[in-house]
C-alpha positions in Angstrom: -105.7 31.5 -95.1 -102.9 31.8 -92.5 -101.2 29.0 -93.7 -101.1 30.1 -97.3 -100.2 33.8 -96.1 -97.1 32.6 -93.9 -95.9 30.0 -96.7 -96.4 33.1 -99.5 -94.3 35.4 -97.3 -91.9 33.2 -96.4 -90.7 31.9 -99.7 -90.7 35.2 -100.6 -88.5 36.4 -97.7 -86.0 33.2 -98.8 -85.9 34.6 -102.2 -85.5 38.4 -101.5 -82.8 37.2 -98.9 -81.2 35.0 -101.4 -81.2 37.5 -104.2 -80.1 41.0 -102.5 -77.2 38.6 -100.8 -76.1 37.0 -103.9 -75.9 40.0 -105.9 -75.1 42.7 -103.1 -71.7 39.9 -102.3 -70.9 40.3 -106.0 -71.0 43.8 -106.6 -69.7 44.9 -103.3 -66.5 42.8 -104.3 -66.3 44.2 -107.5 -66.9 48.4 -106.6 -65.0 48.2 -103.4 -62.2 46.1 -104.9 -61.9 43.1 -102.2 -61.8 39.2 -102.9 -65.4 37.6 -103.4 -66.6 35.0 -101.1 -67.9 32.7 -103.7 -69.3 30.0 -101.4 -71.6 33.0 -99.8 -72.6 34.4 -103.0 -73.1 30.6 -104.4 -75.1 29.4 -100.9 -77.4 32.7 -101.3 -77.9 32.4 -105.1 -78.9 28.7 -104.4 -80.9 29.9 -101.7 -83.3 32.2 -104.2 -83.3 30.3 -107.0 -85.0 27.2 -104.9 -87.6 29.9 -102.9 -88.5 31.5 -106.5 -89.2 28.1 -108.8 -91.7 27.2 -105.3 -93.1 30.7 -105.4 -94.0 30.2 -109.0 -95.3 26.9 -108.4 -97.5 28.3 -106.2 -99.1 30.5 -108.1 -101.4 27.4 -109.9 -102.4 26.9 -106.5 -103.3 30.5 -106.0 -105.5 30.4 -109.2 -107.0 27.3 -108.3 -106.8 27.2 -104.7 -105.8 23.3 -104.8 -102.1 22.5 -103.3 -102.1 19.0 -105.9 -101.9 22.0 -108.5 -98.5 22.4 -108.1 -98.1 19.4 -110.0 -100.2 20.5 -112.8 -97.8 20.7 -116.1 -101.0 22.4 -117.9 -101.7 25.0 -115.5 -97.8 25.4 -114.8 -97.2 26.4 -118.2 -99.9 28.9 -118.9 -98.6 30.9 -115.8 -94.9 30.2 -117.7 -96.4 32.0 -120.7 -97.4 35.5 -118.5 -95.0 37.9 -116.9 -94.4 35.2 -113.8 -92.9 33.1 -116.3 -90.5 35.9 -117.7 -89.7 37.4 -114.0 -88.4 33.3 -113.5 -86.6 32.8 -116.2 -84.9 36.1 -115.7 -84.1 35.7 -111.8 -82.8 31.9 -112.5 -80.7 32.2 -115.3 -78.9 35.7 -113.5 -78.6 33.8 -110.2 -77.3 30.8 -112.1 -74.4 33.5 -113.5 -73.7 34.4 -109.8 -72.7 30.9 -109.3 -69.5 31.0 -111.5 -68.9 34.5 -110.8 -65.7 35.9 -109.3 -63.6 39.2 -109.8 -60.4 37.4 -110.6 -61.0 37.2 -113.9 -62.5 39.3 -116.8 -65.1 36.4 -117.5 -65.9 35.8 -113.9 -66.5 39.5 -113.6 -68.6 39.6 -116.4 -70.5 36.8 -115.3 -71.1 38.6 -111.9 -72.3 41.8 -113.8 -74.8 40.4 -116.4 -76.1 38.0 -113.6 -76.7 40.7 -111.0 -78.1 42.8 -114.3 -81.2 39.9 -115.0 -81.5 38.7 -111.3 -82.3 42.6 -110.8 -84.2 43.2 -113.7 -86.6 40.1 -112.5 -88.4 42.6 -110.1 -90.5 44.8 -112.7 -92.2 41.8 -114.3 -94.2 40.9 -111.4 -95.6 42.5 -107.5 -97.6 45.7 -107.2 -95.7 47.8 -110.1 -96.0 45.7 -112.5 -99.5 46.9 -113.4 -98.6 50.5 -112.9 -99.1 53.7 -115.8 -96.2 54.7 -115.2 -93.5 53.7 -118.0 -90.7 55.1 -115.5 -91.5 52.8 -112.4 -89.5 49.5 -113.0 -86.5 51.6 -113.6 -86.9 53.4 -110.0 -87.8 49.5 -108.6 -84.5 48.4 -110.2 -82.0 50.8 -109.1 -83.7 50.1 -105.5 -83.1 46.7 -105.0 -79.7 47.1 -106.9 -78.9 50.0 -104.3 -80.4 47.8 -101.0 -78.2 44.4 -102.4 -75.4 46.7 -102.1 -75.9 47.6 -98.4 -77.0 44.5 -97.4 -74.2 42.7 -99.5 -71.5 45.0 -97.6 -72.3 44.1 -94.2 -70.6 40.5 -93.3 -67.4 41.3 -96.0 -66.9 44.4 -93.4 -67.9 42.1 -89.6 -65.6 39.8 -91.3 -62.6 41.9 -92.2 -62.8 44.0 -88.6 -63.3 40.7 -86.6 -59.7 39.2 -88.1 -56.2 41.4 -87.1 -54.5 40.4 -90.6 -57.1 42.5 -92.3 -58.3 45.1 -89.7 -56.6 47.9 -92.5 -58.3 46.2 -95.2 -61.9 46.1 -92.8 -61.5 49.9 -92.1 -60.6 51.0 -95.7 -64.1 49.2 -96.7 -65.8 50.9 -93.8 -64.7 54.2 -95.1 -65.5 53.2 -98.6 -68.6 52.2 -98.1 -69.2 55.8 -96.0 -68.7 57.5 -98.7 -71.1 55.4 -100.4 -73.7 55.5 -98.3 -73.6 59.5 -97.4 -75.0 59.6 -101.4 -76.7 56.5 -101.6 -79.1 56.6 -98.6 -80.7 59.7 -100.2 -80.8 58.2 -103.1 -82.5 54.9 -101.7 -84.9 57.2 -99.3 -85.8 59.1 -102.2 -86.8 56.0 -104.7 -88.4 54.5 -101.9 -90.1 57.2 -100.8 -91.4 57.4 -104.9 -92.5 53.8 -104.7 -94.8 53.7 -102.0 -96.6 56.9 -103.2 -97.3 55.5 -106.8 -98.8 52.3 -105.0 -100.8 54.3 -101.9 -102.2 57.0 -104.4 -102.1 59.5 -100.9 -100.8 60.1 -97.4 -104.2 59.3 -96.0 -103.6 55.9 -97.1 -100.6 54.8 -94.9 -103.0 55.5 -91.9 -106.0 53.8 -93.0 -105.0 51.0 -95.3 -103.5 47.7 -94.3 -101.0 47.9 -97.1 -100.5 51.8 -95.6 -99.8 50.4 -92.1 -97.1 47.3 -93.2 -95.9 50.6 -94.9 -95.4 52.5 -92.2 -93.6 49.7 -89.9 -91.0 49.3 -92.8 -90.6 52.8 -92.3 -89.9 52.4 -88.5 -87.4 49.4 -89.6 -85.5 51.8 -92.2 -85.4 54.2 -89.9 -83.9 51.9 -87.4 -81.1 50.7 -89.6 -80.4 54.2 -91.5 -79.7 55.3 -87.4 -77.5 52.8 -86.4 -75.7 53.8 -89.7 -75.1 57.3 -88.8 -74.0 55.9 -85.6 -71.2 53.7 -87.2 -70.1 56.5 -90.0 -69.9 59.6 -86.9 -68.8 57.4 -83.8 -67.3 54.4 -84.4 -65.6 54.2 -88.0 -63.4 57.8 -87.0 -62.2 55.1 -84.2 -60.9 52.6 -86.4 -58.1 54.7 -88.1 -56.1 54.3 -84.5 -56.4 50.4 -85.0 -58.7 50.9 -81.7 -59.8 47.3 -81.1 -62.6 48.5 -78.6 -64.5 50.5 -82.0 -64.3 47.5 -83.7 -65.5 45.2 -81.8 -68.5 47.9 -81.2 -68.9 48.3 -85.0 -68.9 44.4 -85.2 -71.7 44.2 -82.5 -73.7 47.2 -84.4 -73.6 45.2 -87.6 -75.2 42.6 -85.8 -77.9 45.0 -84.9 -78.2 46.1 -88.4 -78.2 42.7 -89.2 -81.7 42.3 -87.0 -82.9 45.2 -88.9 -82.3 44.3 -92.3 -84.2 40.3 -91.6 -86.8 42.5 -90.7 -86.9 44.7 -93.4 -86.8 41.7 -95.8 -89.8 40.1 -94.0 -92.0 43.2 -94.4 -91.2 43.6 -97.8 -92.3 40.2 -98.7 -95.4 40.5 -96.7 -96.2 43.7 -98.8 -95.1 42.4 -101.6 -96.9 39.1 -101.1 -100.5 39.2 -98.7 -101.5 43.1 -99.0 -103.0 44.6 -101.8 -101.9 48.6 -102.2 -105.8 50.7 -102.2 -107.3 50.9 -105.7 
């Protein structure tokens, strides 16, 4: 049981991290107008594709309880005909497009946009929201995932720009631009997350009485720590960057490293919520 839970959770974690990073890298480069780090996007897209395919194969094990089912072609064909197969197809096609995306040409930009949309569109087909009676919930989930991808995708480029004296000015402009984006996207992200949580739990009481609620409380605490770091960055550290203050830049880089710890913890908790615990009812 532990081996199954750990394997399923870690594969989903790898898929989530790879997808969010590859999509986020592509979207943020277009949104904030800086050169796309194609190698980073390609590496994370490859990670997400591999993890998605392995997770799909594990669905056969989940149905039969036997590990050798991962090579049962007949059973895998049956699963392929379900929404799980649709999600995998959208995810793999979208992420494959990101392998060839770029913002230097119109064609590369289109590949990046369409690939990102397809990858994000795969989420409503699987998971706990896929069985919801609320027809609008898939759109809420898609917007939530997209906003999270942008947040995650901007961290490494910002850190690298601030660390390089030649791109320091670009880093400052990116920090200011992302701060403006965060001022309205964070409330949206929180509101959408609250809607998703409530539709899954059905009541506030379930937060404290159900395993799914306990895991959700942990995720909420991690998100709160990430937002606290982001608020500190925006209010105390980013203003100092305008004076070409090296100590402010180093402090922001250190804070981004802490944000990454929170991001990994949030993604891992999300993977556990998505694969190993069931909402009440």
